[in-house]
C-alpha positions in Angstrom: 33.1 -3.7 13.9 29.7 -5.3 13.3 27.4 -6.6 16.0 28.1 -10.3 15.3 32.1 -9.8 15.4 31.8 -7.8 18.6 29.7 -10.8 20.1 32.4 -13.2 18.8 35.1 -11.1 20.2 33.6 -10.8 23.7 32.7 -14.5 24.0 36.3 -15.3 23.0 37.6 -12.9 25.6 35.5 -14.2 28.2 36.7 -17.7 27.5 40.3 -16.6 28.1 39.6 -14.9 31.1 38.0 -18.0 32.6 41.4 -20.0 32.4 43.2 -20.1 35.9 46.5 -18.2 36.1 48.4 -21.2 37.2 47.1 -23.3 34.3 48.0 -20.4 32.0 51.3 -20.4 33.2 52.1 -24.0 32.8 50.5 -24.4 29.5 51.4 -22.6 26.3 48.5 -20.6 24.9 46.6 -22.0 22.1 46.1 -19.7 19.2 42.3 -18.6 19.2 40.9 -18.0 15.8 38.0 -15.3 16.0 37.2 -15.0 12.3 38.5 -16.1 8.8 39.0 -13.8 5.8 37.3 -15.5 2.9 37.7 -12.5 0.4 39.3 -9.1 -0.1 37.7 -6.1 -1.9 40.5 -3.6 -2.6 41.9 -3.2 1.1 38.8 -4.4 2.8 38.5 -8.0 3.9 35.3 -10.0 4.0 35.0 -12.5 6.9 33.4 -15.6 7.6 31.3 -13.7 10.2 30.2 -11.3 7.3 28.7 -14.3 5.4 27.0 -15.6 8.5 25.6 -12.1 9.1 24.2 -11.9 5.3 22.5 -15.4 5.8 20.9 -14.2 8.9 19.7 -11.2 7.1 18.2 -13.3 4.2 16.5 -15.4 6.8 15.2 -12.5 8.7 13.5 -11.3 5.2 12.4 -14.8 4.3 11.7 -17.4 7.0 11.4 -20.1 4.2 15.1 -19.4 3.1 17.0 -22.8 2.7 20.7 -23.7 3.1 22.2 -26.3 1.2 23.0 -29.6 2.9 25.9 -31.1 0.7 29.5 -29.8 0.7 29.7 -29.0 -3.0 26.4 -27.1 -2.8 27.5 -25.5 0.5 30.7 -24.0 -1.1 28.9 -22.6 -4.0 26.5 -21.2 -1.8 29.1 -19.2 0.3 30.7 -18.1 -3.0 27.5 -16.6 -4.2 27.0 -15.0 -0.9 30.5 -13.4 -1.0 30.1 -12.2 -4.7 26.8 -10.6 -3.3 29.0 -8.8 -0.5 31.7 -7.8 -3.1 29.0 -6.0 -5.1 27.8 -4.4 -1.9 31.1 -3.1 -0.9 31.9 -1.8 -4.4 28.3 0.2 -4.3 28.9 1.4 -0.8 32.3 2.8 -1.7 30.7 4.5 -4.7 28.2 5.9 -2.3 31.1 7.2 -0.2 32.6 8.9 -3.1 29.2 10.5 -4.1 28.8 11.6 -0.6 25.6 10.0 0.1 24.6 9.5 3.7 21.4 8.3 5.5 21.1 9.5 9.0 19.7 7.3 11.8 16.7 9.7 12.4 15.4 8.6 8.9 16.0 4.9 9.5 14.6 4.7 13.1 10.9 4.9 12.6 11.1 1.8 10.3 13.4 -0.1 12.5 11.5 0.6 15.6 8.2 -0.3 14.2 9.6 -3.7 12.8 11.0 -4.5 16.5 7.8 -3.5 17.9 5.9 -5.8 15.6 8.4 -8.6 16.3 8.2 -7.9 20.0 4.5 -8.4 20.1 4.8 -11.9 19.0 6.3 -12.8 22.4 4.4 -12.9 25.6 7.1 -11.2 27.7 10.4 -9.3 27.4 12.4 -12.2 28.9 11.3 -14.5 26.1 12.0 -11.9 23.6 15.5 -11.5 24.8 16.1 -15.3 25.0 15.0 -15.7 21.4 17.3 -13.2 20.1 20.2 -14.8 21.9 19.4 -18.1 20.7 19.2 -16.9 16.9 22.6 -15.2 17.3 21.1 -11.7 17.3 22.4 -10.5 20.8 20.7 -8.0 23.0 17.7 -5.9 21.7 20.0 -3.0 21.4 22.3 -5.0 19.3 19.4 -6.4 17.2 18.2 -2.8 16.8 21.7 -1.7 15.5 21.9 -4.8 13.2 18.6 -3.9 11.6 19.9 -0.1 11.4 23.0 -1.2 9.8 21.3 -3.6 7.2 18.6 -0.7 6.2 21.4 1.8 5.8 23.2 -0.5 3.6 20.3 -1.3 1.3 19.1 2.4 1.1 22.7 3.6 0.4 23.1 1.0 -2.4 19.7 2.2 -3.9 20.5 5.8 -3.7 24.0 5.2 -5.1 22.2 3.1 -8.2 19.8 6.0 -8.7 22.6 8.7 -8.7 24.7 6.7 -11.1 21.7 6.3 -13.5 20.8 10.0 -13.1 24.6 10.9 -14.0 24.7 8.5 -17.0 26.9 6.0 -15.5 24.6 3.1 -15.5 23.1 2.8 -19.0 20.2 0.9 -20.2 20.7 -2.7 -21.4 18.5 -4.6 -23.8 17.3 -8.0 -23.0 16.0 -10.6 -25.6 12.6 -12.3 -25.5 14.4 -15.6 -24.8 15.9 -14.1 -21.8 12.5 -12.8 -20.6 10.9 -16.1 -21.0 13.8 -17.9 -19.3 13.4 -15.5 -16.3 9.7 -16.0 -16.3 10.0 -20.0 -16.2 12.4 -19.5 -13.2 10.0 -17.4 -11.1 6.6 -18.4 -12.3 6.1 -21.0 -9.4 6.5 -18.2 -6.9 4.2 -15.7 -8.5 0.9 -14.9 -6.9 -2.4 -16.2 -8.6 -3.9 -13.8 -11.1 -7.4 -12.5 -9.5 -10.4 -12.9 -11.3 -11.5 -9.4 -12.8 -14.5 -7.8 -14.1 -15.1 -4.5 -16.1 -18.8 -3.3 -16.3 -21.2 -0.3 -16.9 -23.8 0.6 -14.4 -26.7 3.0 -14.0 -27.5 3.9 -10.4 -31.3 4.7 -9.6 -32.1 6.5 -6.5 -35.8 6.2 -5.3 -37.7 9.4 -5.6 -40.4 10.7 -3.2 -44.0 11.1 -4.2 -45.5 14.3 -5.1 -47.4 14.4 -1.8 -44.2 13.9 0.2 -42.6 16.6 -1.7 -45.3 19.1 -0.7 -45.1 18.1 2.8 -41.2 18.9 2.8 -41.7 22.1 0.8 -44.3 23.4 3.1 -42.1 22.7 6.1 -39.2 24.4 4.6 -41.2 27.4 4.1 -42.3 27.4 7.6 -38.7 27.4 8.9 -37.8 30.0 6.5 -40.4 32.2 8.0 -39.2 31.3 11.4 -35.8 32.5 10.3 -37.0 35.7 8.8 -38.7 36.5 12.1 -35.3 36.3 14.0 -34.9 32.5 14.7 -31.4 31.4 15.2 -30.0 29.7 12.0 -27.5 27.3 13.6 -30.2 26.1 16.6 -32.8 25.5 13.9 -30.2 23.7 11.6 -29.2 21.3 14.6 -33.0 20.8 15.1 -34.5 20.2 11.7 -31.8 19.7 9.0 -31.7 16.3 7.4 -28.0 16.8 6.4 -26.2 14.5 8.9 -22.6 15.7 8.1 -23.5 19.5 8.9 -26.4 19.2 11.1 -24.3 19.0 14.5 -22.4 22.0 13.5 -25.5 24.2 12.8 -25.7 23.6 9.0 -21.9 24.9 8.7 -20.7 24.2 5.2 -17.3 25.7 5.7 -15.5 27.7 2.9 -16.5 26.7 -0.6 -15.5 28.1 -4.2 -17.0 27.7 -7.6 -16.3 24.2 -9.1 -15.8 22.5 -5.7 -18.3 19.8 -6.3 -21.6 21.5 -5.4 -24.7 20.7 -7.3 -25.3 23.4 -9.9 -28.4 24.9 -8.3 -26.8 25.1 -4.8 -23.5 26.7 -6.1 -25.7 29.3 -8.0 -27.6 30.4 -4.8 -24.4 30.4 -2.7 -22.7 32.9 -5.1 -25.9 35.1 -5.7 -26.4 35.9 -2.0 -24.8 38.7 -0.1 -23.4 38.2 3.6 -26.3 37.7 6.0 -28.8 37.3 3.3 -31.2 34.2 3.3 -32.1 32.3 0.1 -35.9 31.4 -0.6 -36.6 27.6 -0.3 -35.0 25.9 -3.5 -34.9 22.4 -4.5 -32.0 20.2 -5.5 -31.8 16.2 -6.0 -31.1 16.0 -2.3 -34.2 17.8 -1.2 -35.3 21.6 -0.2 -32.8 24.0 1.1 -32.5 27.2 3.0 -29.1 28.8 2.6 -27.4 31.7 4.0 -23.9 33.3 3.3 -22.1 34.3 6.4 -18.8 35.5 5.0 -17.1 36.2 1.7 -13.3 36.0 1.1 -12.2 36.7 -2.4 -13.5 33.8 -4.4 -14.7 31.7 -1.6 -18.0 31.8 0.5 -18.6 30.5 4.0 -22.3 29.6 4.4 -24.8 27.5 6.3 -27.9 25.6 5.0 -30.8 23.5 6.2 -31.8 20.6 4.2 -35.5 19.2 4.4 -35.7 15.8 2.8 -38.9 14.5 1.6 -39.9 11.1 3.0 -39.3 8.1 0.7 -41.5 5.3 1.7 -41.7 1.5 0.8 -43.8 2.3 -2.1 -41.2 4.7 -3.4 -38.7 2.0 -3.1 -40.7 -0.6 -4.7 -41.4 1.9 -7.7 -37.6 2.4 -8.2 -36.9 -1.4 -8.1 -39.6 -1.8 -11.0 -37.8 1.0 -12.8 -34.6 -0.7 -12.5 -35.9 -3.9 -13.9 -37.5 -2.1 -16.7 -33.9 -0.4 -17.5 -32.2 -3.7 -17.4 -34.8 -4.9 -20.1 -34.4 -2.0 -22.2 -30.6 -2.2 -22.1 -30.6 -5.9 -23.1 -33.2 -5.2 -25.7 -30.6 -2.5 -27.4 -31.3 0.7 -26.1 -27.9 2.7 -26.1 -26.2 2.7 -22.4 -25.8 6.4 -22.9 -29.4 7.1 -23.5 -30.3 5.2 -20.4 -27.8 6.8 -18.1 -28.7 10.2 -19.3 -32.4 9.8 -18.1 -32.1 7.5 -15.2 -28.4 7.5 -13.6 -27.9 9.3 -10.2 -25.4 11.9 -11.5 -26.4 14.4 -8.7 -24.5 12.0 -6.3 -21.7 11.4 -8.4 -22.2 7.6 -8.8 -19.9 6.2 -11.3 -21.2 4.8 -14.6 -18.3 2.8 -16.1 -15.6 1.0 -14.5 -13.9 -0.4 -17.6 -10.3 -1.1 -16.1 -10.3 -4.7 -15.0 -11.0 -4.8 -11.3 -10.2 -7.6 -9.0 -13.3 -9.5 -8.0 -11.9 -10.1 -4.3 -11.7 -6.2 -4.0 -15.3 -5.6 -5.0 -17.8 -4.5 -2.1 -19.7 -7.7 -1.0 -22.7 -6.4 -2.6 -21.1 -6.4 -6.0 -19.4 -9.8 -5.3 -22.7 -11.3 -4.8 -24.2 -9.9 -7.7 -21.4 -10.6 -10.1 -20.7 -14.1 -9.1 -21.0 -16.5 -12.0 -21.8 -13.6 -14.6 -20.1 -13.4 -18.0 -19.7 -10.8 -20.6 -23.0 -9.3 -21.8 -25.0 -10.3 -18.8 -27.0 -7.8 -16.7 -28.2 -7.6 -13.2 -30.1 -5.7 -10.8 -29.1 -5.5 -7.0 -29.2 -2.7 -4.2 -26.6 -0.6 -2.7 -26.6 1.6 0.5 -27.4 5.3 0.1 -24.9 7.3 2.2 -27.2 10.5 1.8 -30.3 8.9 2.9 -29.6 5.7 5.1 -32.2 3.2 5.2 -33.2 3.9 1.6 -31.3 1.7 -0.9 -30.3 2.7 -4.3 -30.7 0.2 -7.2 -27.7 -0.6 -9.5 -28.4 -1.9 -13.1 -25.0 -3.4 -14.0 -24.0 -5.0 -17.2 -20.8 -6.9 -17.6 -18.5 -5.7 -20.3 -15.5 -8.3 -19.7 -14.8 -11.0 -17.1 -11.6 -12.9 -16.5 -11.1 -15.9 -14.5 -8.3 -16.1 -11.9 -5.4 -18.6 -12.3 -1.8 -18.9 -12.7 0.0 -15.7 -13.8 1.0 -16.0 -17.6 4.0 -14.2 -19.2 1.6 -11.6 -20.8 0.5 -10.6 -17.5 4.0 -9.8 -16.2 6.1 -9.4 -19.4 6.5 -5.6 -18.9 7.7 -6.0 -15.2 10.0 -8.9 -15.9 11.7 -7.1 -19.0 12.1 -3.9 -16.8 13.6 -6.0 -14.0 16.0 -7.8 -16.3 17.3 -4.6 -18.1 17.8 -2.9 -14.8 19.6 -5.9 -13.3 21.8 -6.2 -16.4 22.8 -2.5 -16.6 23.7 -2.6 -12.8 25.6 -6.0 -13.4 27.6 -4.5 -16.4 28.7 -1.3 -14.1 29.5 -3.7 -11.2 31.7 -5.8 -13.6 33.3 -2.6 -14.7 34.1 -1.7 -11.1 35.5 -5.3 -10.4 38.1 -4.7 -13.2 39.3 -1.4 -11.5 39.5 -3.0 -8.0 41.6 -5.8 -6.4 39.0 -8.6 -5.7 40.1 -11.9 -4.5 37.8 -14.8 -3.3 39.9 -17.2 -0.8 38.0 -20.7 -1.7 40.6 -22.4 0.5 39.3 -20.5 3.6 35.8 -21.6 3.0 34.0 -24.0 5.2 33.3 -27.2 3.4 30.8 -28.8 5.9 27.2 -27.3 6.0 26.0 -26.2 9.2 23.4 -28.1 11.1 19.9 -27.1 10.6 19.0 -24.2 12.9 15.7 -22.9 14.3 14.1 -20.1 12.3 15.3 -16.6 13.3 13.4 -14.6 15.9 10.4 -12.9 14.5 10.5 -14.4 11.2 10.0 -12.0 8.2 
């Protein structure tokens, strides 16, 4: 018995119980019709309350779901709902034959999350309960079971279709271009807008320290190496001096690494050249000057600590990088090949992207890119700055050139043809299979039992979609 049927039965029994015994003895009891059978599938009835429950489910999924207001439209609407319920019964019966089952434990997390989300839209528990009751959804426990039953029904149908496809029972169906066009025409008004997109190439230029700043940093690293060689505690010195913010607080601990794990070549070379406990000399990478000590070796992996001393980059260095970026832009626009410029100037050491040639939605770009790309067209180039995670406060310069730009707007058939065709083919394949099941099963729709008067407009169901 479904939740809605149980509510109807409780209300009917309560009404009968309220009649005085004397009155009951004097008057012949009037028949009480609890529900009407509107269709039969095999030996399973589909009732009016089943139709009402399906309408509630659809309204829960889509708060804008509209019901017909004329009698003819209302009858056809009910027949469409009933046909959907017949298909559902046929698939659920097939799922039972296939011994498919979905336990409550798999459904509960999704159901409970949805109830919690809906519950948050009400100021207190009392109002939540009141709105559930007004929407015909019963108590919170009944509503939870209602959602569990609906979700189980949906997933069992999906699993049944997947298994039938796997077993070769549901076979592919071809659809014509005319059918694809007709389906697109029917749905295009509800499609989301196509976002504006860009593709581009870029050269990212990181400011470089002056020779004097590099000497100061090198001399400091050499002094720290001497302190370590004299017995200084590596972790303590790393916490005090290292410029690597990601490892400084853990005493320079790099964890376990193996070859090919993304380390810059010079760093990887020293990591696998040292023996446990051995200190490296001061060596340079694009990030600065390092001192490295391997602590442990486990097969192909090394566990190590390091200290990074980064040369100071001042405003003059940043300005110099900005002038270089402008120069690179001019050379690029003048015809110097991208690969030539990227090889010489791009910040490969930080693994910055050089080409994003798959259309990228403009609204999803970082704000810096949105600001820089606004109004640009294919062939245009621009210079702008982005943050430098390795050295906060010192920006990097991006020289970007637009390869293509597509304005946003209404979706065209070309945008969604593949998806529309796939959906039609799947729907047609399932429809053909269900039509075959209908021929093998007793199916009857009792049109004379259908209500001919549309219900009055109702308030939106609790919680919306």
